[in-house]
Gaussian input, Z-matrix of N, CA and C with variables (Angstrom, degrees):
# hf/3-21g

backbone

0 1
 N
 C     1     B1
 C     2     B2     1     A1
 N     3     B3     2     A2     1     D1
 C     4     B4     3     A3     2     D2
 C     5     B5     4     A4     3     D3
 N     6     B6     5     A5     4     D4
 C     7     B7     6     A6     5     D5
 C     8     B8     7     A7     6     D6
 N     9     B9     8     A8     7     D7
 C    10    B10     9     A9     8     D8
 C    11    B11    10    A10     9     D9
 N    12    B12    11    A11    10    D10
 C    13    B13    12    A12    11    D11
 C    14    B14    13    A13    12    D12
 N    15    B15    14    A14    13    D13
 C    16    B16    15    A15    14    D14
 C    17    B17    16    A16    15    D15
 N    18    B18    17    A17    16    D16
 C    19    B19    18    A18    17    D17
 C    20    B20    19    A19    18    D18
 N    21    B21    20    A20    19    D19
 C    22    B22    21    A21    20    D20
 C    23    B23    22    A22    21    D21
 N    24    B24    23    A23    22    D22
 C    25    B25    24    A24    23    D23
 C    26    B26    25    A25    24    D24
 N    27    B27    26    A26    25    D25
 C    28    B28    27    A27    26    D26
 C    29    B29    28    A28    27    D27
 N    30    B30    29    A29    28    D28
 C    31    B31    30    A30    29    D29
 C    32    B32    31    A31    30    D30
 N    33    B33    32    A32    31    D31
 C    34    B34    33    A33    32    D32
 C    35    B35    34    A34    33    D33
 N    36    B36    35    A35    34    D34
 C    37    B37    36    A36    35    D35
 C    38    B38    37    A37    36    D36
 N    39    B39    38    A38    37    D37
 C    40    B40    39    A39    38    D38
 C    41    B41    40    A40    39    D39
 N    42    B42    41    A41    40    D40
 C    43    B43    42    A42    41    D41
 C    44    B44    43    A43    42    D42
 N    45    B45    44    A44    43    D43
 C    46    B46    45    A45    44    D44
 C    47    B47    46    A46    45    D45
 N    48    B48    47    A47    46    D46
 C    49    B49    48    A48    47    D47
 C    50    B50    49    A49    48    D48
 N    51    B51    50    A50    49    D49
 C    52    B52    51    A51    50    D50
 C    53    B53    52    A52    51    D51
 N    54    B54    53    A53    52    D52
 C    55    B55    54    A54    53    D53
 C    56    B56    55    A55    54    D54
 N    57    B57    56    A56    55    D55
 C    58    B58    57    A57    56    D56
 C    59    B59    58    A58    57    D57
 N    60    B60    59    A59    58    D58
 C    61    B61    60    A60    59    D59
 C    62    B62    61    A61    60    D60
 N    63    B63    62    A62    61    D61
 C    64    B64    63    A63    62    D62
 C    65    B65    64    A64    63    D63
 N    66    B66    65    A65    64    D64
 C    67    B67    66    A66    65    D65
 C    68    B68    67    A67    66    D66
 N    69    B69    68    A68    67    D67
 C    70    B70    69    A69    68    D68
 C    71    B71    70    A70    69    D69
 N    72    B72    71    A71    70    D70
 C    73    B73    72    A72    71    D71
 C    74    B74    73    A73    72    D72
 N    75    B75    74    A74    73    D73
 C    76    B76    75    A75    74    D74
 C    77    B77    76    A76    75    D75
 N    78    B78    77    A77    76    D76
 C    79    B79    78    A78    77    D77
 C    80    B80    79    A79    78    D78
 N    81    B81    80    A80    79    D79
 C    82    B82    81    A81    80    D80
 C    83    B83    82    A82    81    D81
 N    84    B84    83    A83    82    D82
 C    85    B85    84    A84    83    D83
 C    86    B86    85    A85    84    D84
 N    87    B87    86    A86    85    D85
 C    88    B88    87    A87    86    D86
 C    89    B89    88    A88    87    D87
 N    90    B90    89    A89    88    D88
 C    91    B91    90    A90    89    D89
 C    92    B92    91    A91    90    D90
 N    93    B93    92    A92    91    D91
 C    94    B94    93    A93    92    D92
 C    95    B95    94    A94    93    D93
 N    96    B96    95    A95    94    D94
 C    97    B97    96    A96    95    D95
 C    98    B98    97    A97    96    D96
 N    99    B99    98    A98    97    D97
 C   100   B100    99    A99    98    D98
 C   101   B101   100   A100    99    D99
 N   102   B102   101   A101   100   D100
 C   103   B103   102   A102   101   D101
 C   104   B104   103   A103   102   D102
 N   105   B105   104   A104   103   D103
 C   106   B106   105   A105   104   D104
 C   107   B107   106   A106   105   D105
 N   108   B108   107   A107   106   D106
 C   109   B109   108   A108   107   D107
 C   110   B110   109   A109   108   D108
 N   111   B111   110   A110   109   D109
 C   112   B112   111   A111   110   D110
 C   113   B113   112   A112   111   D111
 N   114   B114   113   A113   112   D112
 C   115   B115   114   A114   113   D113
 C   116   B116   115   A115   114   D114
 N   117   B117   116   A116   115   D115
 C   118   B118   117   A117   116   D116
 C   119   B119   118   A118   117   D117
 N   120   B120   119   A119   118   D118
 C   121   B121   120   A120   119   D119
 C   122   B122   121   A121   120   D120
 N   123   B123   122   A122   121   D121
 C   124   B124   123   A123   122   D122
 C   125   B125   124   A124   123   D123
 N   126   B126   125   A125   124   D124
 C   127   B127   126   A126   125   D125
 C   128   B128   127   A127   126   D126
 N   129   B129   128   A128   127   D127
 C   130   B130   129   A129   128   D128
 C   131   B131   130   A130   129   D129
 N   132   B132   131   A131   130   D130
 C   133   B133   132   A132   131   D131
 C   134   B134   133   A133   132   D132
 N   135   B135   134   A134   133   D133
 C   136   B136   135   A135   134   D134
 C   137   B137   136   A136   135   D135
 N   138   B138   137   A137   136   D136
 C   139   B139   138   A138   137   D137
 C   140   B140   139   A139   138   D138
 N   141   B141   140   A140   139   D139
 C   142   B142   141   A141   140   D140
 C   143   B143   142   A142   141   D141
 N   144   B144   143   A143   142   D142
 C   145   B145   144   A144   143   D143
 C   146   B146   145   A145   144   D144
 N   147   B147   146   A146   145   D145
 C   148   B148   147   A147   146   D146
 C   149   B149   148   A148   147   D147
 N   150   B150   149   A149   148   D148
 C   151   B151   150   A150   149   D149
 C   152   B152   151   A151   150   D150
 N   153   B153   152   A152   151   D151
 C   154   B154   153   A153   152   D152
 C   155   B155   154   A154   153   D153
 N   156   B156   155   A155   154   D154
 C   157   B157   156   A156   155   D155
 C   158   B158   157   A157   156   D156
 N   159   B159   158   A158   157   D157
 C   160   B160   159   A159   158   D158
 C   161   B161   160   A160   159   D159
 N   162   B162   161   A161   160   D160
 C   163   B163   162   A162   161   D161
 C   164   B164   163   A163   162   D162
 N   165   B165   164   A164   163   D163
 C   166   B166   165   A165   164   D164
 C   167   B167   166   A166   165   D165
 N   168   B168   167   A167   166   D166
 C   169   B169   168   A168   167   D167
 C   170   B170   169   A169   168   D168
 N   171   B171   170   A170   169   D169
 C   172   B172   171   A171   170   D170
 C   173   B173   172   A172   171   D171
 N   174   B174   173   A173   172   D172
 C   175   B175   174   A174   173   D173
 C   176   B176   175   A175   174   D174
 N   177   B177   176   A176   175   D175
 C   178   B178   177   A177   176   D176
 C   179   B179   178   A178   177   D177
 N   180   B180   179   A179   178   D178
 C   181   B181   180   A180   179   D179
 C   182   B182   181   A181   180   D180
 N   183   B183   182   A182   181   D181
 C   184   B184   183   A183   182   D182
 C   185   B185   184   A184   183   D183
 N   186   B186   185   A185   184   D184
 C   187   B187   186   A186   185   D185
 C   188   B188   187   A187   186   D186
 N   189   B189   188   A188   187   D187
 C   190   B190   189   A189   188   D188
 C   191   B191   190   A190   189   D189
 N   192   B192   191   A191   190   D190
 C   193   B193   192   A192   191   D191
 C   194   B194   193   A193   192   D192
 N   195   B195   194   A194   193   D193
 C   196   B196   195   A195   194   D194
 C   197   B197   196   A196   195   D195
 N   198   B198   197   A197   196   D196
 C   199   B199   198   A198   197   D197
 C   200   B200   199   A199   198   D198
 N   201   B201   200   A200   199   D199
 C   202   B202   201   A201   200   D200
 C   203   B203   202   A202   201   D201
 N   204   B204   203   A203   202   D202
 C   205   B205   204   A204   203   D203
 C   206   B206   205   A205   204   D204
 N   207   B207   206   A206   205   D205
 C   208   B208   207   A207   206   D206
 C   209   B209   208   A208   207   D207
 N   210   B210   209   A209   208   D208
 C   211   B211   210   A210   209   D209
 C   212   B212   211   A211   210   D210
 N   213   B213   212   A212   211   D211
 C   214   B214   213   A213   212   D212
 C   215   B215   214   A214   213   D213
 N   216   B216   215   A215   214   D214
 C   217   B217   216   A216   215   D215
 C   218   B218   217   A217   216   D216
 N   219   B219   218   A218   217   D217
 C   220   B220   219   A219   218   D218
 C   221   B221   220   A220   219   D219
 N   222   B222   221   A221   220   D220
 C   223   B223   222   A222   221   D221
 C   224   B224   223   A223   222   D222
 N   225   B225   224   A224   223   D223
 C   226   B226   225   A225   224   D224
 C   227   B227   226   A226   225   D225
 N   228   B228   227   A227   226   D226
 C   229   B229   228   A228   227   D227
 C   230   B230   229   A229   228   D228
 N   231   B231   230   A230   229   D229
 C   232   B232   231   A231   230   D230
 C   233   B233   232   A232   231   D231
 N   234   B234   233   A233   232   D232
 C   235   B235   234   A234   233   D233
 C   236   B236   235   A235   234   D234
 N   237   B237   236   A236   235   D235
 C   238   B238   237   A237   236   D236
 C   239   B239   238   A238   237   D237
 N   240   B240   239   A239   238   D238
 C   241   B241   240   A240   239   D239
 C   242   B242   241   A241   240   D240
 N   243   B243   242   A242   241   D241
 C   244   B244   243   A243   242   D242
 C   245   B245   244   A244   243   D243
 N   246   B246   245   A245   244   D244
 C   247   B247   246   A246   245   D245
 C   248   B248   247   A247   246   D246
 N   249   B249   248   A248   247   D247
 C   250   B250   249   A249   248   D248
 C   251   B251   250   A250   249   D249
 N   252   B252   251   A251   250   D250
 C   253   B253   252   A252   251   D251
 C   254   B254   253   A253   252   D252
 N   255   B255   254   A254   253   D253
 C   256   B256   255   A255   254   D254
 C   257   B257   256   A256   255   D255
 N   258   B258   257   A257   256   D256
 C   259   B259   258   A258   257   D257
 C   260   B260   259   A259   258   D258
 N   261   B261   260   A260   259   D259
 C   262   B262   261   A261   260   D260
 C   263   B263   262   A262   261   D261
 N   264   B264   263   A263   262   D262
 C   265   B265   264   A264   263   D263
 C   266   B266   265   A265   264   D264
 N   267   B267   266   A266   265   D265
 C   268   B268   267   A267   266   D266
 C   269   B269   268   A268   267   D267
 N   270   B270   269   A269   268   D268
 C   271   B271   270   A270   269   D269
 C   272   B272   271   A271   270   D270
 N   273   B273   272   A272   271   D271
 C   274   B274   273   A273   272   D272
 C   275   B275   274   A274   273   D273
 N   276   B276   275   A275   274   D274
 C   277   B277   276   A276   275   D275
 C   278   B278   277   A277   276   D276
 N   279   B279   278   A278   277   D277
 C   280   B280   279   A279   278   D278
 C   281   B281   280   A280   279   D279
 N   282   B282   281   A281   280   D280
 C   283   B283   282   A282   281   D281
 C   284   B284   283   A283   282   D282

   B1=1.4472
   B2=1.5172
   B3=1.2966
   B4=1.4672
   B5=1.5143
   B6=1.3138
   B7=1.4453
   B8=1.5274
   B9=1.3311
   B10=1.4618
   B11=1.5112
   B12=1.2946
   B13=1.4668
   B14=1.5258
   B15=1.3107
   B16=1.4559
   B17=1.5153
   B18=1.3278
   B19=1.4657
   B20=1.5179
   B21=1.3164
   B22=1.4607
   B23=1.5170
   B24=1.3287
   B25=1.4645
   B26=1.5117
   B27=1.3359
   B28=1.4650
   B29=1.5278
   B30=1.3242
   B31=1.4627
   B32=1.5207
   B33=1.3186
   B34=1.4652
   B35=1.5251
   B36=1.3233
   B37=1.4629
   B38=1.5282
   B39=1.3363
   B40=1.4631
   B41=1.5286
   B42=1.3182
   B43=1.4665
   B44=1.5145
   B45=1.3336
   B46=1.4466
   B47=1.5185
   B48=1.3256
   B49=1.4653
   B50=1.5219
   B51=1.3140
   B52=1.4516
   B53=1.5122
   B54=1.3225
   B55=1.4543
   B56=1.5241
   B57=1.3069
   B58=1.4644
   B59=1.5222
   B60=1.3172
   B61=1.4562
   B62=1.5201
   B63=1.3388
   B64=1.4578
   B65=1.5147
   B66=1.3253
   B67=1.4702
   B68=1.5108
   B69=1.3103
   B70=1.4614
   B71=1.5150
   B72=1.3217
   B73=1.4644
   B74=1.5109
   B75=1.3233
   B76=1.4655
   B77=1.5213
   B78=1.3235
   B79=1.4690
   B80=1.5270
   B81=1.3046
   B82=1.4608
   B83=1.5249
   B84=1.3183
   B85=1.4718
   B86=1.5345
   B87=1.3244
   B88=1.4689
   B89=1.5223
   B90=1.3181
   B91=1.4552
   B92=1.5257
   B93=1.2955
   B94=1.4707
   B95=1.5191
   B96=1.3060
   B97=1.4569
   B98=1.5388
   B99=1.3275
   B100=1.4532
   B101=1.5343
   B102=1.3287
   B103=1.4732
   B104=1.5215
   B105=1.3164
   B106=1.4627
   B107=1.5161
   B108=1.3042
   B109=1.4592
   B110=1.5260
   B111=1.3201
   B112=1.4551
   B113=1.5106
   B114=1.3234
   B115=1.4506
   B116=1.5229
   B117=1.3218
   B118=1.4593
   B119=1.5154
   B120=1.3171
   B121=1.4640
   B122=1.5176
   B123=1.3277
   B124=1.4668
   B125=1.5250
   B126=1.3275
   B127=1.4717
   B128=1.5266
   B129=1.3205
   B130=1.4609
   B131=1.5255
   B132=1.3051
   B133=1.4741
   B134=1.5130
   B135=1.3252
   B136=1.4527
   B137=1.5213
   B138=1.3234
   B139=1.4663
   B140=1.5285
   B141=1.3105
   B142=1.4522
   B143=1.5285
   B144=1.3237
   B145=1.4611
   B146=1.5118
   B147=1.3300
   B148=1.4585
   B149=1.5337
   B150=1.3275
   B151=1.4681
   B152=1.5243
   B153=1.3123
   B154=1.4678
   B155=1.5210
   B156=1.3184
   B157=1.4709
   B158=1.5200
   B159=1.3246
   B160=1.4682
   B161=1.5242
   B162=1.3220
   B163=1.4691
   B164=1.5248
   B165=1.3179
   B166=1.4769
   B167=1.5159
   B168=1.3331
   B169=1.4570
   B170=1.5368
   B171=1.3278
   B172=1.4567
   B173=1.5348
   B174=1.3265
   B175=1.4643
   B176=1.5207
   B177=1.3037
   B178=1.4598
   B179=1.5305
   B180=1.3304
   B181=1.4622
   B182=1.5240
   B183=1.3019
   B184=1.4602
   B185=1.5212
   B186=1.3057
   B187=1.4881
   B188=1.5201
   B189=1.3136
   B190=1.4583
   B191=1.5176
   B192=1.3373
   B193=1.4587
   B194=1.5230
   B195=1.3185
   B196=1.4592
   B197=1.5242
   B198=1.2984
   B199=1.4599
   B200=1.5266
   B201=1.3261
   B202=1.4551
   B203=1.5248
   B204=1.3231
   B205=1.4544
   B206=1.5289
   B207=1.3419
   B208=1.4539
   B209=1.5282
   B210=1.3017
   B211=1.4555
   B212=1.5164
   B213=1.3101
   B214=1.4613
   B215=1.5147
   B216=1.3227
   B217=1.4546
   B218=1.5312
   B219=1.3239
   B220=1.4642
   B221=1.5357
   B222=1.3152
   B223=1.4647
   B224=1.5222
   B225=1.3250
   B226=1.4746
   B227=1.5226
   B228=1.3322
   B229=1.4681
   B230=1.5272
   B231=1.3192
   B232=1.4643
   B233=1.5183
   B234=1.3253
   B235=1.4647
   B236=1.5190
   B237=1.3200
   B238=1.4669
   B239=1.5264
   B240=1.3261
   B241=1.4547
   B242=1.5247
   B243=1.3211
   B244=1.4662
   B245=1.5176
   B246=1.3184
   B247=1.4665
   B248=1.5149
   B249=1.3258
   B250=1.4759
   B251=1.5211
   B252=1.3313
   B253=1.4659
   B254=1.5174
   B255=1.3132
   B256=1.4654
   B257=1.5170
   B258=1.3350
   B259=1.4670
   B260=1.5237
   B261=1.3278
   B262=1.4620
   B263=1.5341
   B264=1.3170
   B265=1.4670
   B266=1.5243
   B267=1.3084
   B268=1.4686
   B269=1.5212
   B270=1.3296
   B271=1.4503
   B272=1.5331
   B273=1.3391
   B274=1.4580
   B275=1.5258
   B276=1.3231
   B277=1.4687
   B278=1.5070
   B279=1.3368
   B280=1.4651
   B281=1.5182
   B282=1.3134
   B283=1.4715
   B284=1.4957
   A1=109.13
   A2=115.06
   A3=121.40
   A4=108.84
   A5=114.75
   A6=119.28
   A7=108.45
   A8=116.96
   A9=120.89
   A10=108.42
   A11=114.73
   A12=120.91
   A13=110.95
   A14=116.75
   A15=121.10
   A16=108.96
   A17=116.84
   A18=124.49
   A19=106.77
   A20=116.78
   A21=121.28
   A22=110.19
   A23=116.27
   A24=121.75
   A25=108.96
   A26=116.46
   A27=122.57
   A28=107.39
   A29=116.38
   A30=120.08
   A31=110.26
   A32=115.32
   A33=122.52
   A34=106.25
   A35=116.21
   A36=121.69
   A37=109.06
   A38=114.95
   A39=120.42
   A40=106.22
   A41=115.20
   A42=120.44
   A43=109.77
   A44=114.85
   A45=121.39
   A46=108.22
   A47=116.90
   A48=122.09
   A49=113.16
   A50=117.04
   A51=121.01
   A52=116.73
   A53=117.69
   A54=120.22
   A55=109.48
   A56=116.70
   A57=121.56
   A58=107.91
   A59=115.81
   A60=120.06
   A61=110.89
   A62=116.18
   A63=120.67
   A64=108.54
   A65=116.39
   A66=121.63
   A67=109.37
   A68=115.86
   A69=123.24
   A70=107.55
   A71=115.87
   A72=121.43
   A73=108.96
   A74=116.82
   A75=122.07
   A76=109.78
   A77=114.39
   A78=121.37
   A79=109.56
   A80=115.61
   A81=120.14
   A82=108.76
   A83=115.15
   A84=123.82
   A85=112.37
   A86=115.04
   A87=120.40
   A88=110.46
   A89=116.61
   A90=123.03
   A91=108.52
   A92=115.90
   A93=120.86
   A94=111.78
   A95=117.80
   A96=122.91
   A97=108.97
   A98=118.38
   A99=119.13
   A100=110.62
   A101=116.46
   A102=120.64
   A103=110.36
   A104=115.11
   A105=121.63
   A106=107.94
   A107=116.60
   A108=122.29
   A109=107.96
   A110=115.73
   A111=120.59
   A112=113.22
   A113=118.34
   A114=120.84
   A115=111.10
   A116=116.69
   A117=121.53
   A118=109.28
   A119=116.91
   A120=120.96
   A121=111.53
   A122=116.90
   A123=121.10
   A124=111.36
   A125=116.50
   A126=120.54
   A127=111.92
   A128=117.16
   A129=120.18
   A130=113.98
   A131=117.88
   A132=120.24
   A133=112.40
   A134=117.73
   A135=122.57
   A136=114.65
   A137=117.58
   A138=121.50
   A139=112.17
   A140=114.99
   A141=121.49
   A142=109.36
   A143=115.74
   A144=120.06
   A145=113.28
   A146=117.46
   A147=118.63
   A148=113.47
   A149=117.25
   A150=121.27
   A151=112.39
   A152=118.00
   A153=121.75
   A154=111.60
   A155=117.53
   A156=120.37
   A157=111.50
   A158=117.78
   A159=119.26
   A160=111.06
   A161=118.38
   A162=120.83
   A163=111.12
   A164=116.84
   A165=120.98
   A166=112.73
   A167=117.04
   A168=120.21
   A169=111.70
   A170=117.08
   A171=121.80
   A172=113.25
   A173=117.39
   A174=122.15
   A175=113.92
   A176=118.21
   A177=121.04
   A178=113.84
   A179=117.71
   A180=120.32
   A181=111.03
   A182=116.60
   A183=121.23
   A184=114.17
   A185=117.98
   A186=120.67
   A187=108.94
   A188=115.96
   A189=120.66
   A190=109.32
   A191=115.54
   A192=119.07
   A193=112.20
   A194=115.96
   A195=119.78
   A196=110.99
   A197=115.06
   A198=121.54
   A199=106.24
   A200=116.61
   A201=119.77
   A202=108.69
   A203=117.35
   A204=121.13
   A205=112.96
   A206=117.33
   A207=120.94
   A208=113.33
   A209=117.79
   A210=119.56
   A211=112.22
   A212=115.46
   A213=120.83
   A214=109.49
   A215=116.20
   A216=122.12
   A217=111.86
   A218=118.31
   A219=119.81
   A220=111.52
   A221=117.91
   A222=121.18
   A223=109.79
   A224=117.08
   A225=120.73
   A226=110.40
   A227=117.09
   A228=120.05
   A229=110.37
   A230=116.75
   A231=120.94
   A232=110.27
   A233=117.08
   A234=120.68
   A235=111.55
   A236=117.61
   A237=120.95
   A238=110.40
   A239=117.97
   A240=121.11
   A241=111.49
   A242=117.52
   A243=122.32
   A244=110.62
   A245=117.29
   A246=120.79
   A247=111.98
   A248=117.22
   A249=120.00
   A250=110.11
   A251=116.33
   A252=119.82
   A253=111.03
   A254=117.08
   A255=121.76
   A256=112.32
   A257=116.09
   A258=120.03
   A259=111.74
   A260=117.37
   A261=120.29
   A262=109.97
   A263=117.81
   A264=120.94
   A265=110.12
   A266=117.38
   A267=120.44
   A268=111.57
   A269=117.34
   A270=121.33
   A271=112.20
   A272=115.65
   A273=120.61
   A274=112.07
   A275=116.01
   A276=120.37
   A277=113.61
   A278=116.64
   A279=120.50
   A280=110.70
   A281=115.95
   A282=119.04
   A283=112.06
   D1=147.38
   D2=177.37
   D3=-115.89
   D4=151.16
   D5=178.93
   D6=-140.95
   D7=125.75
   D8=175.48
   D9=-147.84
   D10=164.15
   D11=-176.10
   D12=-69.44
   D13=142.69
   D14=173.12
   D15=-66.52
   D16=-42.03
   D17=173.41
   D18=-139.52
   D19=135.93
   D20=176.25
   D21=-120.93
   D22=143.89
   D23=-179.13
   D24=-132.15
   D25=134.83
   D26=171.83
   D27=-123.09
   D28=136.30
   D29=-178.76
   D30=-136.70
   D31=142.45
   D32=173.39
   D33=-131.99
   D34=134.86
   D35=-176.38
   D36=-131.52
   D37=135.77
   D38=171.97
   D39=-112.83
   D40=123.65
   D41=-178.89
   D42=-102.19
   D43=153.59
   D44=176.95
   D45=-148.53
   D46=119.09
   D47=178.79
   D48=53.02
   D49=43.18
   D50=175.27
   D51=82.94
   D52=-3.58
   D53=177.30
   D54=-117.71
   D55=174.09
   D56=179.55
   D57=-90.90
   D58=113.49
   D59=178.85
   D60=-79.16
   D61=-36.43
   D62=-175.46
   D63=-158.63
   D64=143.90
   D65=177.42
   D66=-139.39
   D67=145.31
   D68=173.18
   D69=-129.22
   D70=130.83
   D71=-177.51
   D72=-134.99
   D73=130.51
   D74=177.57
   D75=-126.83
   D76=144.76
   D77=-178.71
   D78=-122.06
   D79=144.48
   D80=174.11
   D81=-123.29
   D82=155.01
   D83=-177.17
   D84=66.30
   D85=26.19
   D86=175.61
   D87=-111.69
   D88=11.98
   D89=179.65
   D90=174.39
   D91=-168.10
   D92=-178.40
   D93=-68.58
   D94=-28.14
   D95=179.10
   D96=-134.19
   D97=162.30
   D98=174.32
   D99=-59.13
   D100=148.16
   D101=-178.72
   D102=-129.98
   D103=152.59
   D104=173.26
   D105=-87.75
   D106=140.52
   D107=175.63
   D108=-91.25
   D109=72.80
   D110=-174.55
   D111=-64.56
   D112=-29.88
   D113=176.72
   D114=-62.96
   D115=-40.55
   D116=177.14
   D117=-66.58
   D118=-46.06
   D119=-178.93
   D120=-58.91
   D121=-43.56
   D122=179.23
   D123=-64.86
   D124=-41.44
   D125=-178.52
   D126=-67.83
   D127=-27.72
   D128=-176.89
   D129=-89.45
   D130=-21.51
   D131=-178.10
   D132=-57.87
   D133=113.06
   D134=-179.96
   D135=80.48
   D136=4.91
   D137=-176.14
   D138=-87.79
   D139=160.67
   D140=173.46
   D141=-75.97
   D142=161.35
   D143=-179.51
   D144=-59.61
   D145=-28.12
   D146=-178.75
   D147=-74.87
   D148=0.24
   D149=176.87
   D150=-88.37
   D151=-3.44
   D152=-175.71
   D153=-60.43
   D154=-46.84
   D155=-176.82
   D156=-61.26
   D157=-46.31
   D158=-178.45
   D159=-71.14
   D160=-36.29
   D161=177.67
   D162=-64.90
   D163=-35.04
   D164=-178.80
   D165=-65.36
   D166=-21.17
   D167=177.22
   D168=-63.48
   D169=-17.88
   D170=-179.74
   D171=-92.12
   D172=7.76
   D173=-173.69
   D174=-58.07
   D175=-38.65
   D176=-174.60
   D177=-89.21
   D178=-1.40
   D179=179.73
   D180=-57.73
   D181=130.85
   D182=176.34
   D183=80.67
   D184=-4.38
   D185=178.74
   D186=-92.11
   D187=154.44
   D188=173.45
   D189=-127.55
   D190=77.04
   D191=-176.64
   D192=-67.07
   D193=142.11
   D194=178.52
   D195=-80.87
   D196=158.51
   D197=168.24
   D198=-103.41
   D199=131.91
   D200=178.07
   D201=-150.34
   D202=-167.14
   D203=-178.11
   D204=-63.53
   D205=-24.29
   D206=-177.71
   D207=-85.66
   D208=-21.00
   D209=-179.95
   D210=172.81
   D211=147.13
   D212=176.84
   D213=-79.54
   D214=164.01
   D215=-177.23
   D216=-56.95
   D217=-43.19
   D218=-178.22
   D219=-67.23
   D220=-30.94
   D221=175.60
   D222=-67.67
   D223=-42.14
   D224=177.93
   D225=-62.78
   D226=-39.09
   D227=178.04
   D228=-63.73
   D229=-41.73
   D230=176.36
   D231=-60.51
   D232=-49.06
   D233=178.58
   D234=-58.71
   D235=-40.42
   D236=179.43
   D237=-59.32
   D238=-43.12
   D239=-179.82
   D240=-66.15
   D241=-47.23
   D242=-178.36
   D243=-65.71
   D244=-48.40
   D245=-177.28
   D246=-69.32
   D247=-31.43
   D248=175.95
   D249=-64.87
   D250=-45.04
   D251=177.70
   D252=-57.32
   D253=-45.66
   D254=-179.73
   D255=-65.09
   D256=-44.30
   D257=-177.56
   D258=-67.58
   D259=-43.11
   D260=179.86
   D261=-67.40
   D262=-40.92
   D263=177.92
   D264=-60.14
   D265=-45.00
   D266=178.63
   D267=-65.12
   D268=-42.59
   D269=-179.55
   D270=-66.00
   D271=-29.46
   D272=179.59
   D273=-83.64
   D274=-2.56
   D275=178.31
   D276=87.23
   D277=16.22
   D278=178.57
   D279=-87.64
   D280=-174.73
   D281=180.00
   D282=-113.28

């Protein structure tokens, strides 16, 4: 048996004076190849930590997630938004 994530998210955040100076976010299983969540990265550049939730809503922009036995495309988009919020919050040192 094999086991892998329906959607995977990796995030790296550089903070400066309490705000997010720079963020990098990558998603897997949202298309044929891993993709960068550039919409999230742009929304977070120079933003306060409380912008993470709204920026994460842009996680699925530009992705073309497949529908398969593990989940439909809209479910993967939902997971991308939720998991991006969690990953960026953790990377930024939040709880």
